C-alpha positions as CSV (number, residue, x, y, z in Angstrom):
1,M,0.0,-0.2,0.2
2,L,1.8,2.8,1.1
3,I,5.9,3.4,0.9
4,Q,7.3,3.5,4.4
5,Q,10.0,6.0,4.7
6,A,13.4,5.3,6.4
7,P,13.3,6.2,10.0
8,I,15.1,9.6,10.9
9,I,17.9,8.7,13.4
10,V,19.6,11.5,15.5
11,E,23.0,11.0,17.2
12,V,23.1,12.8,20.6
13,L,26.3,13.7,21.6
14,E,27.4,14.4,25.6
15,Q,25.7,17.9,26.4
16,P,28.1,20.4,28.2
17,Q,27.3,21.2,31.9
18,A,24.8,23.9,32.4
19,T,26.4,26.7,34.3
20,R,24.4,29.5,36.1
21,D,27.0,32.1,36.3
22,I,26.8,35.5,34.5
23,S,29.8,36.8,33.1
24,L,30.9,40.2,33.6
25,D,30.4,41.1,29.8
26,V,26.8,40.3,30.3
27,V,26.6,42.4,33.2
28,L,28.4,45.4,31.6
29,G,26.2,44.9,28.3
30,M,23.3,45.1,30.4
31,F,24.2,48.5,32.0
32,S,25.6,50.0,28.8
33,M,22.3,49.2,27.4
34,A,20.4,50.9,30.1
35,G,22.8,53.5,30.2
36,V,22.4,54.3,26.4
37,L,18.6,54.2,26.9
38,L,18.4,56.9,29.3
39,L,20.8,59.2,27.5
40,F,18.3,58.8,24.6
41,A,15.3,59.5,27.3
42,L,17.2,62.5,28.4
43,V,18.3,63.8,25.1
44,G,14.4,63.7,23.8
45,G,13.1,65.1,26.8
46,L,15.6,68.0,26.4
47,I,14.5,68.6,22.9
48,V,10.7,68.1,23.4
49,G,10.8,70.6,26.3
50,G,12.8,73.4,24.3
51,V,10.7,73.1,21.3
52,T,7.7,73.4,23.8
53,I,9.3,76.3,25.6
54,V,10.1,78.2,21.8
55,V,6.7,77.6,20.7
56,R,4.8,78.8,23.5
57,R,7.1,81.8,23.6
58,A,6.6,82.2,19.7
59,R,2.8,82.1,20.2
60,D,2.6,84.7,23.1
61,K,4.7,87.4,21.3
62,K,2.1,87.2,18.4
63,A,-0.9,87.2,20.4
64,D,-2.7,90.3,21.0
65,L,-1.9,91.6,24.5
66,S,-4.0,95.0,24.1
67,T,-7.0,93.2,25.0
68,E,-7.5,92.9,28.8
69,S,-8.9,89.8,30.4
70,D,-9.6,88.0,33.8
71,H,-6.8,85.6,32.9
72,V,-3.2,85.8,35.0
73,R,-0.4,85.3,32.9
74,L,2.5,83.8,34.7
75,Q,5.0,85.4,32.0
76,L,7.0,81.9,32.3
């Protein structure tokens, strides 16, 4: 009826002993990656903050200050 295929034989060699030690390279890599991510977050935050301040100051200069209102401007 059906032709039977030859079985697949896998040769298993002796496995090396598992180690639980974390090498110094891995630890330094983790801390350096965290430092790079923190640096990117800091630079991104400074850029967004600077753009926000510049846009608000430009908007306030263009605003008509001759009209009186009940609002208090903080002049930041």
